[in-house]
C-alpha positions as CSV (number, residue, x, y, z in Angstrom):
1,M,0.0,0.0,0.0
2,A,2.8,2.5,0.8
3,G,4.3,2.0,-2.6
4,S,1.0,2.8,-4.3
5,R,0.6,5.9,-2.3
6,T,4.1,7.1,-3.1
7,W,3.4,6.4,-6.8
8,G,0.0,8.2,-6.4
9,R,1.7,11.3,-4.8
10,Q,4.3,11.3,-7.5
11,Y,1.7,11.1,-10.1
12,L,-0.2,14.0,-8.6
13,H,3.0,16.1,-8.6
14,G,3.5,15.1,-12.2
15,L,-0.1,16.1,-13.0
16,R,0.3,19.4,-11.2
17,T,3.5,20.1,-13.3
18,A,1.8,19.1,-16.6
19,A,-1.4,21.1,-15.9
20,S,0.2,24.2,-14.6
21,G,3.2,24.2,-17.0
22,N,1.0,23.9,-20.1
23,A,-2.1,25.9,-19.0
24,L,-0.8,29.3,-20.2
25,S,0.0,27.9,-23.6
26,F,-3.2,25.9,-23.7
27,G,-5.2,29.0,-22.8
28,F,-3.5,31.1,-25.4
29,S,-4.0,28.4,-28.1
30,I,-7.8,28.3,-27.4
31,M,-7.9,32.2,-27.4
32,I,-6.0,32.6,-30.6
33,T,-7.9,29.9,-32.4
34,T,-11.2,31.5,-31.4
35,T,-9.8,34.9,-32.4
36,F,-9.3,33.4,-35.9
37,G,-12.8,32.2,-35.9
38,V,-14.2,35.6,-34.8
39,V,-12.5,37.4,-37.6
40,S,-13.1,34.8,-40.4
41,S,-16.8,34.6,-39.4
42,A,-17.0,38.3,-40.3
43,Y,-14.6,38.5,-43.2
44,G,-14.3,35.0,-44.7
45,Q,-11.2,33.2,-45.7
46,P,-8.0,35.3,-45.2
47,S,-5.6,36.0,-48.0
48,L,-2.1,34.8,-47.6
49,P,-0.8,38.2,-46.5
50,E,-3.6,38.5,-44.0
51,L,-2.9,35.0,-42.7
52,F,0.8,35.9,-42.2
53,G,-0.2,39.3,-40.7
54,F,-2.5,37.4,-38.2
55,A,0.3,35.2,-37.1
56,L,3.0,37.8,-36.9
57,T,0.9,40.3,-35.0
58,A,-0.1,37.5,-32.5
59,V,3.7,37.0,-32.0
60,A,4.4,40.6,-31.8
61,A,2.0,41.0,-28.9
62,F,4.1,38.7,-26.8
63,S,7.5,40.0,-28.1
64,V,6.7,43.6,-27.3
65,L,5.4,42.7,-23.8
66,N,8.5,40.6,-23.1
67,V,10.9,43.4,-24.2
68,L,8.9,45.9,-22.1
69,V,8.9,43.7,-19.0
70,A,12.6,42.8,-19.4
71,M,13.4,46.5,-19.4
72,L,11.2,47.3,-16.4
73,L,12.4,44.3,-14.4
74,R,16.1,44.7,-15.1
75,G,17.9,43.0,-12.2
76,D,15.0,40.7,-11.1
77,E,15.8,37.9,-13.6
78,D,16.0,35.1,-11.1
79,Y,12.4,35.4,-9.9
80,E,10.2,32.4,-10.4
81,P,6.7,32.4,-9.0
82,P,5.9,29.6,-6.4
83,S,4.0,26.6,-7.9
84,R,0.9,27.5,-5.8
85,V,0.8,30.9,-7.5
86,L,0.9,29.1,-10.9
87,L,-1.8,26.8,-9.8
88,V,-4.2,29.6,-8.8
89,A,-3.5,31.6,-12.0
90,T,-4.0,28.6,-14.3
91,A,-7.2,27.5,-12.5
92,T,-8.6,30.9,-13.4
93,D,-7.2,30.9,-16.9
94,F,-10.7,31.0,-18.4
95,L,-10.8,34.7,-17.4
96,A,-7.8,35.5,-19.5
97,V,-9.2,33.4,-22.5
98,A,-12.6,35.2,-22.3
99,A,-10.9,38.6,-22.1
100,G,-8.8,37.9,-25.1
101,I,-11.7,36.7,-27.1
102,G,-13.7,39.7,-26.0
103,A,-11.0,41.9,-27.3
104,A,-11.1,40.1,-30.6
105,V,-14.8,40.5,-30.8
106,G,-14.4,44.2,-30.1
107,V,-11.9,44.6,-32.9
108,R,-14.1,42.7,-35.3
109,F,-16.9,45.2,-34.8
110,L,-14.6,48.3,-34.8
111,V,-12.4,47.7,-37.9
112,A,-12.9,45.8,-41.2
113,D,-11.1,43.4,-43.4
114,T,-7.2,43.4,-43.4
115,A,-7.1,45.7,-40.3
116,A,-9.1,43.2,-38.4
117,W,-6.8,40.4,-39.4
118,L,-3.9,42.4,-38.0
119,L,-5.4,44.0,-35.0
120,A,-7.5,41.2,-33.5
121,P,-4.7,38.8,-32.7
122,C,-2.5,41.5,-31.4
123,C,-5.1,43.0,-29.1
124,A,-6.4,39.5,-28.1
125,G,-2.8,38.5,-27.2
126,V,-2.0,41.6,-25.2
127,V,-5.3,41.4,-23.3
128,Y,-4.8,37.7,-22.6
129,V,-1.3,38.3,-21.2
130,L,-2.4,41.3,-19.1
131,V,-5.3,39.5,-17.6
132,Q,-3.1,36.3,-17.0
133,S,-0.6,38.6,-15.2
134,V,-3.4,39.9,-13.0
135,E,-4.3,36.3,-12.2
136,L,-0.7,35.5,-11.3
137,T,-0.4,38.7,-9.1
138,V,-3.6,37.8,-7.2
139,G,-2.3,34.3,-6.8
140,E,0.9,35.5,-5.3
141,R,-0.8,37.9,-3.0
142,E,-3.3,35.4,-1.8
143,G,-1.1,32.4,-1.3
144,G,2.4,32.7,-2.7
């Protein structure tokens, strides 16, 4: 029995690592896929340049935020949030996904055609990361 409990605890630790380690990427994948659906439902199949623009502006959202944060946190490179903080943040990941999709829907109604293909993924990505950051901050303040 003791061996099965040990294995069970190890499995739970592995499950926690797998779930929390992949949750941010999983949430972003869901959000960006839905963003594509939001824009394509309004403007149909994208042209090849619009498709490349969609992908590149989604990446740009993360790149710009990473550079900005790196500049603002110069000297704090060794910080890693406690696993409990990641657990709380990933458990509430649906908020970041919903906010990112909401941003995409807003862009879809405010701009048209190629501009929507470029702005929707960028805005959705930025909003997703900003809300995810709030979730991490709340997790750290509450239990980290």
